[in-house]
C-alpha positions as CSV (number, residue, x, y, z in Angstrom):
1,M,0.1,-0.2,0.0
2,P,1.5,3.3,-1.1
3,V,0.2,5.6,1.5
4,P,1.0,5.9,5.6
5,L,-3.0,4.4,6.2
6,H,-2.5,0.9,7.1
7,L,-6.5,0.8,7.2
8,R,-7.3,-2.1,8.9
9,V,-11.4,-2.1,9.9
10,P,-10.8,-3.6,12.0
11,T,-7.9,-5.5,12.9
12,V,-10.0,-8.6,13.5
13,L,-13.5,-8.8,11.2
14,V,-15.2,-11.5,12.8
15,A,-13.9,-14.9,14.9
16,L,-14.4,-18.2,12.6
17,L,-16.9,-19.3,15.1
18,L,-19.8,-17.2,15.3
19,A,-22.7,-16.9,17.3
20,L,-25.3,-16.0,15.0
21,A,-28.9,-15.9,15.9
22,A,-30.3,-12.7,17.0
23,P,-32.7,-12.6,19.5
24,A,-34.4,-9.4,21.5
25,A,-32.0,-7.5,23.3
26,A,-31.1,-8.8,26.9
27,P,-31.2,-6.2,29.6
28,V,-27.9,-4.3,31.0
29,L,-26.8,-6.0,34.2
30,A,-26.7,-4.3,37.1
31,E,-22.9,-4.7,37.9
32,G,-21.9,-3.6,34.4
33,R,-22.5,-2.3,31.2
34,T,-23.3,-4.5,28.3
35,T,-23.3,-2.1,25.5
36,W,-20.7,0.2,23.7
37,D,-19.7,3.7,25.6
38,L,-18.7,5.4,22.0
39,T,-18.6,8.8,24.0
40,P,-15.0,8.3,24.7
41,I,-14.5,9.0,20.7
42,Y,-16.8,11.4,20.4
43,P,-19.7,12.8,22.3
44,D,-22.2,12.3,20.1
45,A,-22.7,12.2,15.7
46,E,-22.8,16.0,16.2
47,A,-19.4,16.0,17.5
48,W,-18.0,13.7,15.2
49,E,-19.4,15.8,12.0
50,K,-17.8,18.9,13.1
51,A,-14.8,16.8,13.7
52,R,-14.9,15.7,10.5
53,Q,-14.9,18.8,8.8
54,A,-11.7,20.1,11.0
55,F,-10.4,17.4,9.8
56,E,-10.9,18.5,6.2
57,R,-10.0,21.4,7.0
58,R,-6.1,20.2,8.0
59,L,-5.7,18.0,5.1
60,P,-3.8,20.4,2.8
61,E,-1.7,20.9,6.0
62,M,0.7,18.0,4.8
63,D,1.2,19.4,1.5
64,A,3.3,22.2,2.6
65,F,6.3,19.1,2.9
66,K,6.0,18.4,-0.4
67,G,9.8,18.5,-1.9
68,R,11.1,18.5,1.6
69,L,11.4,15.5,3.7
70,G,15.1,15.6,2.9
71,E,15.6,18.7,3.9
72,S,16.3,18.0,7.8
73,P,16.4,15.4,10.3
74,Q,13.9,18.3,12.3
75,T,11.4,18.9,9.0
76,L,11.7,14.9,8.3
77,K,10.1,14.5,11.6
78,Q,7.7,17.4,11.4
79,A,6.5,15.9,8.4
80,F,5.9,12.2,10.2
81,D,4.4,13.9,12.6
82,L,1.8,15.4,11.1
83,M,0.9,12.2,9.0
84,F,0.8,10.0,11.4
85,D,-1.4,12.5,14.2
86,L,-3.6,12.8,10.5
87,Q,-4.0,9.3,10.5
88,K,-4.6,8.8,13.8
89,E,-7.8,10.9,13.6
90,A,-9.0,9.6,10.2
91,L,-9.1,6.4,11.7
92,R,-10.8,7.9,14.8
93,L,-13.7,9.0,12.5
94,Y,-14.0,6.1,10.6
95,G,-13.8,4.1,13.8
96,Y,-16.7,6.0,15.2
97,A,-18.9,5.4,12.2
98,N,-18.3,1.9,12.0
99,L,-19.1,0.9,15.2
100,E,-22.0,3.2,15.5
101,A,-23.2,1.2,12.3
102,D,-22.6,-1.9,13.3
103,L,-24.9,-0.8,16.8
104,D,-28.2,-1.0,14.5
105,L,-27.5,-2.1,10.6
106,R,-30.5,-0.4,9.6
107,A,-30.1,3.0,10.8
108,P,-29.3,5.2,7.8
109,G,-27.5,7.8,9.6
110,P,-24.8,5.3,10.5
111,Q,-24.4,3.8,7.6
112,G,-24.2,7.5,5.5
113,R,-21.4,8.4,8.2
114,K,-19.4,5.1,8.0
115,Q,-19.6,5.5,3.7
116,T,-18.6,8.7,4.0
117,M,-14.9,8.0,5.8
118,Q,-14.8,5.2,3.7
119,M,-14.8,7.5,0.2
120,M,-12.8,10.1,2.5
121,L,-10.0,7.4,3.1
122,A,-9.7,6.3,-0.5
123,D,-9.0,10.0,-0.9
124,L,-6.7,10.5,1.6
125,Q,-4.6,7.4,-0.2
126,A,-4.5,9.3,-3.3
127,R,-3.8,12.7,-1.6
128,F,-0.7,10.7,0.2
129,A,0.8,8.8,-2.3
130,W,3.8,11.3,-3.0
131,I,5.0,10.4,0.4
132,D,6.8,7.4,-0.3
133,P,8.3,7.9,-3.9
134,E,9.7,10.7,-1.9
135,L,11.0,9.2,1.0
136,L,12.7,6.5,-1.4
137,S,14.1,9.4,-3.2
138,I,16.3,10.3,-0.3
139,P,19.7,8.6,0.0
140,A,19.5,5.8,2.5
141,E,22.7,6.8,4.2
142,R,21.3,10.1,4.5
143,L,17.9,9.2,5.9
144,A,19.5,6.7,8.5
145,S,22.2,10.0,9.0
146,F,18.7,11.7,10.2
147,F,17.4,9.0,12.0
148,E,20.8,9.1,14.4
149,Q,20.9,13.1,14.8
150,E,17.2,13.2,15.7
151,P,16.0,10.7,18.5
152,G,12.2,12.4,17.8
153,L,12.2,10.0,15.1
154,A,12.6,7.0,16.3
155,P,9.2,5.8,16.5
156,Y,9.0,6.3,13.1
157,R,12.1,3.8,12.3
158,R,10.1,0.8,11.6
159,Y,7.6,2.8,8.6
160,V,11.0,3.4,6.9
161,E,12.0,-0.3,7.5
162,R,9.3,-1.7,5.9
163,L,9.2,1.3,3.5
164,E,12.9,0.3,2.5
165,K,11.9,-3.5,1.7
166,R,9.1,-2.3,-0.8
167,R,11.3,0.2,-2.3
168,P,11.7,-1.6,-6.1
169,H,7.6,-1.9,-6.1
170,V,7.4,1.9,-5.2
171,L,6.7,4.0,-8.4
172,S,6.5,7.9,-8.9
173,P,4.5,10.4,-7.2
174,E,1.9,10.9,-10.1
175,I,1.5,7.2,-10.4
176,E,0.7,6.5,-6.8
177,E,-1.7,8.8,-7.1
178,V,-3.5,7.2,-10.3
179,L,-3.4,4.4,-8.1
180,G,-4.4,5.9,-4.8
181,Q,-7.3,6.9,-7.1
182,T,-8.3,3.2,-8.0
183,G,-9.3,2.6,-4.2
184,R,-12.9,3.8,-5.6
185,L,-13.3,1.5,-7.8
186,R,-11.6,-1.4,-5.7
187,G,-13.7,-4.5,-3.8
188,E,-16.6,-4.1,-6.3
189,G,-16.7,-8.2,-6.2
190,A,-16.5,-8.6,-2.4
191,T,-19.4,-5.9,-2.8
192,I,-21.6,-7.3,-5.3
193,G,-21.2,-11.1,-4.0
194,S,-21.9,-9.5,-0.1
195,L,-25.4,-8.5,-1.6
196,L,-25.6,-11.8,-3.4
197,R,-25.5,-14.1,-0.4
198,N,-26.6,-11.6,2.2
199,A,-29.6,-9.8,0.5
200,E,-31.2,-10.5,-3.0
201,I,-30.8,-14.3,-3.9
202,P,-34.2,-15.7,-2.6
203,W,-33.2,-18.6,-0.7
204,P,-35.7,-21.6,-0.5
205,T,-37.7,-22.9,2.5
206,I,-37.2,-26.5,3.6
207,T,-39.7,-28.4,6.1
208,L,-37.8,-30.5,8.9
209,S,-38.5,-33.4,10.3
210,T,-40.0,-31.8,13.1
211,G,-42.5,-29.8,11.0
212,E,-40.5,-26.5,11.4
213,E,-40.1,-24.6,7.9
214,L,-36.4,-23.0,7.6
215,V,-35.3,-20.8,5.2
216,V,-31.7,-22.2,4.0
217,D,-29.9,-18.5,3.4
218,V,-26.3,-18.3,5.1
219,N,-27.7,-18.4,8.6
220,G,-30.2,-20.8,8.1
221,Y,-27.6,-23.2,6.5
222,S,-25.5,-22.9,9.3
223,K,-28.3,-24.0,11.6
224,G,-29.2,-26.9,9.3
225,R,-26.2,-28.3,8.5
226,A,-25.5,-29.0,12.3
227,S,-28.8,-31.1,12.9
228,Q,-28.5,-34.1,14.5
229,V,-31.0,-35.9,11.6
230,R,-29.2,-36.7,8.9
231,E,-32.3,-36.6,6.3
232,D,-32.3,-32.6,7.3
233,R,-28.7,-32.4,7.0
234,I,-29.3,-33.3,3.4
235,A,-32.1,-31.7,2.5
236,T,-30.2,-28.2,4.0
237,Y,-27.5,-29.0,1.8
238,K,-29.1,-30.0,-1.3
239,A,-31.3,-26.5,-1.1
240,F,-28.2,-24.6,-0.5
241,Y,-25.9,-25.4,-2.9
242,D,-28.4,-26.1,-5.3
243,T,-29.4,-22.2,-5.0
244,L,-25.6,-21.1,-5.4
245,Q,-24.8,-23.4,-8.5
246,R,-28.0,-21.2,-9.7
247,Y,-26.0,-17.8,-9.4
248,A,-22.4,-20.1,-9.8
249,G,-21.7,-17.9,-13.2
250,T,-22.2,-14.7,-11.0
251,F,-20.4,-15.6,-8.2
252,A,-17.2,-16.4,-10.3
253,A,-17.5,-13.0,-12.3
254,T,-17.4,-11.3,-8.8
255,L,-14.3,-13.6,-7.8
256,A,-12.9,-12.7,-10.8
257,A,-12.9,-9.3,-10.9
258,T,-11.1,-9.2,-6.9
259,V,-7.9,-11.5,-8.2
260,N,-8.1,-9.4,-11.4
261,E,-7.5,-6.3,-8.9
262,H,-4.7,-8.4,-6.9
263,V,-2.9,-9.8,-10.8
264,F,-3.0,-6.0,-11.6
265,D,-1.3,-4.9,-8.3
266,A,1.3,-7.5,-8.8
267,R,2.3,-6.6,-12.3
268,V,2.3,-3.0,-11.7
269,R,4.5,-3.1,-8.9
270,K,6.3,-5.5,-10.5
271,Y,6.2,-8.2,-8.3
272,G,7.0,-11.9,-9.0
273,S,3.2,-12.9,-8.2
274,T,0.6,-12.0,-6.0
275,L,1.3,-14.4,-3.3
276,E,4.3,-12.7,-3.1
277,A,2.7,-9.4,-3.8
278,S,0.4,-9.7,-0.8
279,L,2.5,-11.3,2.1
280,A,5.2,-8.3,1.7
281,A,2.7,-6.3,3.1
282,N,3.2,-8.3,6.4
283,E,6.4,-9.2,5.3
284,V,6.2,-13.0,5.3
285,D,8.2,-14.7,2.8
286,P,5.9,-16.5,0.6
287,A,7.8,-20.1,1.6
288,V,5.9,-19.9,4.7
289,Y,2.5,-19.9,2.8
290,R,3.7,-22.8,0.4
291,M,5.2,-24.9,3.5
292,L,2.1,-24.7,5.2
293,V,0.0,-26.2,2.8
294,D,2.9,-28.7,1.7
295,E,2.8,-30.2,5.7
296,I,-0.8,-29.9,5.9
297,N,-1.2,-32.2,2.8
298,A,1.3,-34.5,4.3
299,G,-0.5,-34.9,7.3
300,L,-3.6,-35.3,5.8
301,P,-4.0,-39.4,7.3
302,T,-4.5,-36.9,11.0
303,L,-7.7,-35.6,9.4
304,H,-8.6,-38.9,8.0
305,R,-8.5,-40.9,11.2
306,Y,-10.5,-38.0,13.2
307,L,-12.9,-38.1,9.7
308,R,-13.4,-42.0,10.8
309,L,-13.8,-41.3,14.3
310,R,-16.7,-38.7,13.8
311,A,-18.2,-41.8,11.2
312,R,-17.9,-43.9,14.1
313,M,-19.0,-41.4,16.8
314,L,-22.1,-40.6,14.5
315,G,-22.6,-44.1,13.6
316,I,-22.5,-43.7,10.1
317,D,-20.9,-46.1,7.4
318,D,-20.6,-44.1,4.5
319,L,-19.6,-40.5,5.6
320,R,-20.9,-37.6,3.0
321,Y,-19.7,-34.0,3.0
322,H,-23.0,-33.1,4.5
323,D,-21.9,-34.7,8.0
324,M,-19.1,-32.6,8.8
325,Y,-20.9,-30.5,11.0
326,P,-23.4,-31.9,13.7
327,P,-21.4,-32.4,16.9
328,L,-19.9,-35.4,17.8
329,V,-21.9,-35.7,20.9
330,P,-25.1,-33.9,22.3
331,E,-24.3,-30.9,24.3
332,I,-23.8,-31.3,27.7
333,S,-26.5,-29.1,29.7
334,A,-24.6,-26.3,31.6
335,D,-25.1,-22.6,32.4
336,Y,-23.1,-20.8,29.6
337,S,-24.7,-16.9,30.9
338,W,-22.7,-14.0,30.7
339,E,-21.6,-14.0,34.0
340,T,-20.9,-17.8,34.2
341,S,-18.8,-17.1,30.8
342,K,-16.8,-14.9,32.2
343,R,-16.3,-16.3,35.1
344,L,-14.9,-19.5,33.1
345,V,-12.9,-18.0,31.1
346,L,-11.2,-15.5,33.6
347,E,-10.3,-19.1,35.8
348,A,-8.9,-20.6,32.1
349,L,-6.4,-17.3,31.5
350,A,-5.0,-17.5,35.4
351,P,-2.0,-19.0,33.8
352,L,-1.7,-15.6,31.7
353,G,-0.8,-13.9,35.5
354,S,-2.9,-11.9,37.8
355,D,-2.3,-8.6,36.0
356,Y,-3.5,-10.4,33.0
357,V,-6.4,-11.7,34.2
358,K,-7.3,-8.5,36.4
359,T,-7.3,-6.4,33.7
360,F,-9.4,-8.1,31.0
361,S,-12.2,-8.6,33.8
362,G,-12.0,-5.0,34.8
363,V,-13.0,-4.1,30.7
364,L,-15.6,-6.7,30.1
365,D,-18.3,-4.1,32.2
366,A,-16.6,-0.8,31.3
367,G,-18.6,-0.2,28.2
368,W,-15.5,-2.0,25.9
369,V,-18.6,-4.7,25.1
370,D,-21.7,-4.6,23.3
371,V,-22.2,-8.2,24.6
372,F,-26.2,-9.8,23.4
373,P,-27.4,-9.8,20.2
374,R,-30.9,-7.5,19.5
375,P,-32.4,-6.5,15.7
376,G,-30.4,-5.0,13.8
377,K,-27.3,-5.3,15.2
378,R,-24.4,-7.0,13.3
379,S,-24.0,-10.6,13.7
380,G,-20.7,-12.4,14.8
381,A,-17.7,-11.2,16.8
382,Y,-14.8,-8.9,16.3
383,V,-12.6,-6.3,18.3
384,S,-11.9,-2.9,16.7
385,D,-8.8,-1.3,18.0
386,I,-8.1,1.7,15.4
387,V,-9.0,4.4,17.7
388,Y,-5.7,4.1,19.2
389,D,-6.3,7.3,22.0
390,V,-9.1,5.6,23.3
391,H,-9.4,2.0,23.8
392,P,-10.5,-1.2,21.6
393,Y,-14.2,-1.9,21.5
394,M,-15.6,-5.9,20.7
395,L,-18.6,-6.8,19.5
396,L,-20.1,-10.0,20.8
397,N,-23.5,-11.6,20.0
398,H,-23.8,-14.3,23.6
399,I,-26.6,-16.2,23.6
400,D,-25.9,-18.5,26.6
401,D,-24.2,-21.6,25.0
402,Y,-20.8,-23.2,25.1
403,Q,-19.6,-21.4,21.9
404,S,-20.6,-18.0,22.9
405,M,-18.1,-18.6,25.9
406,S,-15.1,-20.0,24.0
407,T,-16.1,-16.8,21.7
408,L,-15.6,-14.9,24.4
409,A,-12.0,-16.2,25.3
410,H,-11.2,-15.8,21.7
411,E,-12.4,-12.1,20.9
412,G,-11.0,-11.7,24.7
413,G,-7.6,-12.8,23.1
414,H,-7.5,-9.9,20.8
415,L,-9.1,-7.7,22.6
416,M,-6.2,-7.8,25.4
417,H,-3.3,-8.4,22.3
418,S,-4.6,-5.0,21.6
419,I,-4.8,-3.3,25.0
420,L,-1.3,-4.9,25.8
421,S,0.1,-3.2,22.4
422,Q,-1.5,0.4,22.4
423,R,0.2,0.2,26.2
424,A,3.4,-0.3,25.5
425,Q,3.5,1.1,21.9
426,P,3.5,4.2,20.4
427,Y,1.0,5.0,17.3
428,P,3.3,4.0,14.5
429,T,3.8,0.6,15.6
430,A,0.7,-0.3,18.5
431,D,-1.0,-2.1,15.1
432,Y,0.0,-5.9,14.6
433,V,-0.2,-7.6,11.5
434,I,-3.0,-10.5,10.4
435,F,-0.1,-12.8,10.6
436,V,0.0,-12.7,14.3
437,A,-3.7,-11.3,15.2
438,E,-5.3,-14.9,15.8
439,V,-2.5,-16.6,18.1
440,A,-3.5,-14.2,20.7
441,S,-7.1,-15.3,20.2
442,T,-6.1,-19.3,20.1
443,V,-4.0,-19.3,22.8
444,N,-7.5,-18.4,24.8
445,E,-9.5,-20.9,23.7
446,V,-6.4,-23.8,23.9
447,L,-6.2,-22.3,28.1
448,L,-10.0,-22.5,28.0
449,F,-10.0,-25.8,26.8
450,E,-7.5,-27.4,28.9
451,D,-9.2,-25.9,31.9
452,L,-12.8,-27.1,31.2
453,L,-10.8,-30.7,30.3
454,S,-9.4,-30.6,33.7
455,K,-12.7,-30.0,35.3
456,A,-14.4,-32.2,33.5
457,K,-16.2,-34.7,35.5
458,T,-17.8,-37.1,32.8
459,D,-17.1,-38.9,29.9
460,D,-19.6,-37.0,28.6
461,E,-18.0,-33.8,29.5
462,R,-14.8,-34.8,28.1
463,L,-16.0,-36.1,25.1
464,A,-17.7,-32.8,24.3
465,L,-15.2,-31.0,25.1
466,L,-12.4,-33.1,23.0
467,G,-15.1,-33.0,20.4
468,H,-15.1,-29.1,20.3
469,F,-11.3,-28.9,20.0
470,L,-10.7,-31.4,17.3
471,E,-13.3,-29.2,14.8
472,G,-11.9,-26.5,15.8
473,M,-8.6,-28.3,14.8
474,R,-10.4,-29.4,11.6
475,Q,-12.3,-26.0,10.4
476,T,-9.1,-23.5,11.1
477,V,-6.1,-25.6,10.7
478,Y,-6.9,-27.4,7.7
479,R,-10.1,-26.1,6.5
480,Q,-8.6,-23.2,6.1
481,T,-5.4,-24.6,4.6
482,Q,-7.6,-26.0,2.0
483,F,-9.1,-22.2,1.4
484,A,-5.7,-21.6,1.0
485,E,-4.5,-24.0,-1.4
486,F,-7.7,-23.3,-3.4
487,E,-6.9,-19.3,-3.6
488,L,-3.4,-20.1,-4.8
489,A,-4.5,-22.2,-7.2
490,M,-7.0,-20.1,-8.7
491,H,-4.7,-16.9,-8.8
492,E,-2.4,-18.7,-10.8
493,L,-4.5,-19.5,-13.2
494,A,-5.5,-15.9,-13.3
495,E,-1.8,-15.2,-13.8
496,Q,-1.7,-17.6,-16.1
497,G,-4.4,-15.7,-18.5
498,R,-7.1,-18.2,-17.9
499,P,-10.3,-17.6,-17.3
500,L,-12.0,-18.2,-14.0
501,T,-15.1,-19.2,-14.0
502,A,-17.8,-20.7,-12.2
503,E,-16.9,-24.0,-13.9
504,S,-12.8,-24.3,-13.5
505,L,-13.6,-22.8,-10.2
506,N,-15.8,-26.2,-9.2
507,G,-13.0,-28.3,-10.6
508,L,-10.3,-26.7,-8.3
509,Y,-12.6,-26.6,-5.5
510,G,-14.1,-30.2,-6.2
511,D,-10.4,-31.9,-6.6
512,L,-9.3,-29.9,-3.4
513,L,-12.1,-31.7,-1.3
514,R,-11.5,-35.1,-2.7
515,R,-8.3,-34.7,-1.4
516,Y,-8.5,-33.1,1.5
517,Y,-11.5,-35.2,2.7
518,G,-9.4,-38.7,1.7
519,E,-12.2,-39.6,-1.1
520,K,-9.7,-42.2,-2.8
521,E,-8.7,-43.6,0.6
522,G,-12.5,-44.3,1.5
523,V,-13.3,-41.8,4.1
524,T,-15.6,-39.6,2.9
525,K,-17.7,-39.5,-0.6
526,I,-18.1,-35.5,-1.6
527,D,-21.1,-35.4,-4.1
528,D,-20.7,-33.2,-7.1
529,L,-22.9,-30.3,-6.1
530,Y,-20.8,-29.5,-2.8
531,A,-17.7,-28.3,-5.7
532,V,-20.0,-25.4,-5.6
533,E,-18.8,-24.2,-2.0
534,W,-16.5,-21.6,-2.9
535,A,-19.2,-19.4,-3.9
536,F,-20.3,-19.6,-0.1
537,I,-16.6,-17.7,1.4
538,P,-16.4,-14.3,1.9
539,H,-12.9,-14.4,2.5
540,F,-11.6,-15.6,-1.0
541,H,-11.7,-11.6,-1.8
542,Y,-9.3,-10.8,1.2
543,N,-6.3,-11.3,-0.8
544,Y,-4.5,-14.3,0.6
545,Y,-5.8,-13.8,4.1
546,V,-6.9,-17.3,5.0
547,Y,-3.8,-19.0,5.7
548,Q,-3.1,-16.5,8.6
549,Y,-5.5,-18.8,10.5
550,A,-3.9,-21.9,10.2
551,T,-0.6,-20.5,10.8
552,S,-1.8,-18.6,13.8
553,Y,-3.9,-21.5,15.5
554,V,-0.5,-24.0,14.8
555,A,1.5,-21.1,16.7
556,A,-0.6,-20.4,19.4
557,V,-1.2,-24.3,20.0
558,A,2.5,-24.4,20.7
559,L,3.0,-21.4,22.7
560,A,-0.2,-22.7,24.8
561,Q,1.6,-26.1,25.4
562,K,5.2,-24.0,26.4
563,I,2.7,-22.1,29.5
564,L,0.9,-24.8,30.8
565,A,3.8,-27.0,31.0
566,G,5.1,-24.0,32.8
567,E,8.4,-23.9,31.3
568,P,10.6,-21.4,32.6
569,G,10.0,-17.7,30.5
570,A,7.2,-19.4,28.4
571,R,5.1,-16.6,29.7
572,D,6.9,-13.3,29.9
573,R,7.7,-13.7,26.3
574,Y,4.2,-14.4,25.3
575,L,3.3,-11.3,27.5
576,A,5.8,-9.5,25.5
577,F,5.2,-10.8,22.1
578,L,1.3,-9.6,23.2
579,S,2.9,-5.8,23.8
580,A,5.3,-5.6,20.8
581,G,2.7,-4.5,18.2
582,S,4.5,-4.4,14.4
583,S,7.9,-3.1,16.3
584,K,9.5,-5.9,14.6
585,P,8.6,-8.4,11.6
586,P,5.7,-10.6,12.8
587,V,7.6,-13.9,11.9
588,E,10.7,-12.4,13.9
589,L,8.1,-11.6,17.0
590,L,7.0,-15.0,17.1
591,R,10.1,-16.6,17.2
592,E,11.3,-14.5,19.9
593,A,8.0,-15.5,21.8
594,G,9.3,-19.4,21.0
595,V,7.9,-20.7,17.8
596,D,9.5,-20.6,14.6
597,M,6.7,-20.2,11.7
598,T,9.4,-20.8,9.3
599,R,9.9,-24.6,10.1
600,P,7.7,-27.5,9.9
601,E,8.0,-28.6,13.3
602,P,5.2,-26.4,14.8
603,I,2.8,-27.6,12.3
604,R,4.0,-31.1,13.1
605,A,3.7,-30.7,16.7
606,A,0.2,-29.3,16.4
607,L,-0.6,-32.4,14.4
608,A,0.4,-34.2,16.7
609,Y,-1.8,-33.0,19.5
610,M,-4.9,-33.4,17.2
611,D,-3.7,-37.5,16.9
612,G,-3.4,-37.1,20.8
613,V,-6.7,-36.1,21.6
614,I,-8.1,-38.8,18.8
615,G,-6.6,-40.7,20.5
616,R,-8.3,-39.7,23.5
617,I,-11.8,-39.9,23.0
618,E,-10.9,-43.6,21.2
619,Q,-9.8,-44.6,24.5
620,I,-12.8,-43.7,26.3
621,L,-15.1,-45.3,23.5
622,D,-13.4,-48.6,23.4
623,R,-13.9,-48.3,27.4
624,R,-17.5,-48.3,26.6
625,S,-17.5,-50.8,24.2
626,D,-15.8,-53.2,26.3
């Protein structure tokens, strides 16, 4: 990206496991707030509008530094101070608008303010397009001497280091300005695809075995595919995938539009491939991506072992793809209310230390978290930390079930990562890249899993917990790597000048499904219709995003095991990692925390851990069958 705006909106968009139901709003608990307090950002919409207008008036201030960045260390510091201050204010304005809009998607005022800021940020990219080329026009030795002479430049060292790595790919100011203006044209593929999936497709209605009618839209599909009644699952899949297939040509066109954006960017900026171009932004070697794909493919026998176990536990002789989502055992009746979930999660996080637990506990009822679902509120869960001078905000949709509690632990990891980074880092390095973002959330999930497992009193409880963990591994490590392999393959097709059509995408995706789920080995039968699943996945518009779920999960399992084992220094190294922001490249930060993602050992260890969990379930089942 040619501008000093990182424009993450937000750091963590949506948790992998969503709480999608939306009953009536729950009351605010007496002991604390369960809704956001946005007044620390701006008191109200009128104050936001005044701030926005004032911000627009400030924008020409940066023009005074054109042609002067190499003048002196003091001039460069003044320019950096202003540039990052403007970025911070722009994201504060966007942060308020985005959070307000998600409180009620039906309200036109907040939605309009969010769109206003999206356009303003695109314009800001173009307005500041000259900065990086001018910085790179300064001889490297002279720029280095500026940092030696002016201590106040220290917070900006990482920005210059990252820019230097992109030197061969930064173009002239005129071209950068044109590329900045293309921001208004980008994302249309994702936007149209989302409108199709979530608003404009007339989804069918089926009648379940209970007599209940189910609208098989995205939410209905998520519900129906988890049914314990196989006939209901089959009906759900057929209705959903038949509908996707009818619109597959349009979905393919939206995906082709997005992929062509990525090809355009890579070629204009003279990268060797779209993979290289995308990973360069996070300072990740493409070899890490390819190693993940290779290692997970080598580890498919572990997935196949789990799938055979799934068939055994569900009592199915002919496992099919529509049998992937029902729980392995019925949910254990338990109290997962908001208060109980908080207590259980906080108890599980004790290995991270009293300061961590105290901080997390203190913010849960302080207006930082919007807890319960209600009509109009955005579904899912995320953490937004782009308002640096206030604090991060967390969105949940808690419905008093196990998944809601697990989501609290997951998003709580993101929240604490942001809190610790913003406390320890100046604004230019307080951000952290997506490559490490899911580590903190998954460490929390592993700690919760192990704590609950240690407290389980019956085999049924143990089976439920072990089953949840295995599904997490399947969906996060294997499924996301399968997605990553598909994403790489379709980009390579486009780079070769071959069309991305519904037929070609179905062929790619179907082959991957059959390999990952072991059709040739007799593990799972994949119906041809299910090859259109790619049309359901919005993440394929995110530019090589999904592999990071798998790498983060692998790293998190390794770090959590070290912490739980009481390895000397493991907790302190992990907390230092959470406080490091983007002060170093992400692979280096993870290495210092105790896991080297440039090597295959962490991946192999995570799959061995999964094998061990499978073995524990098999022991319980064998004991019961004796």
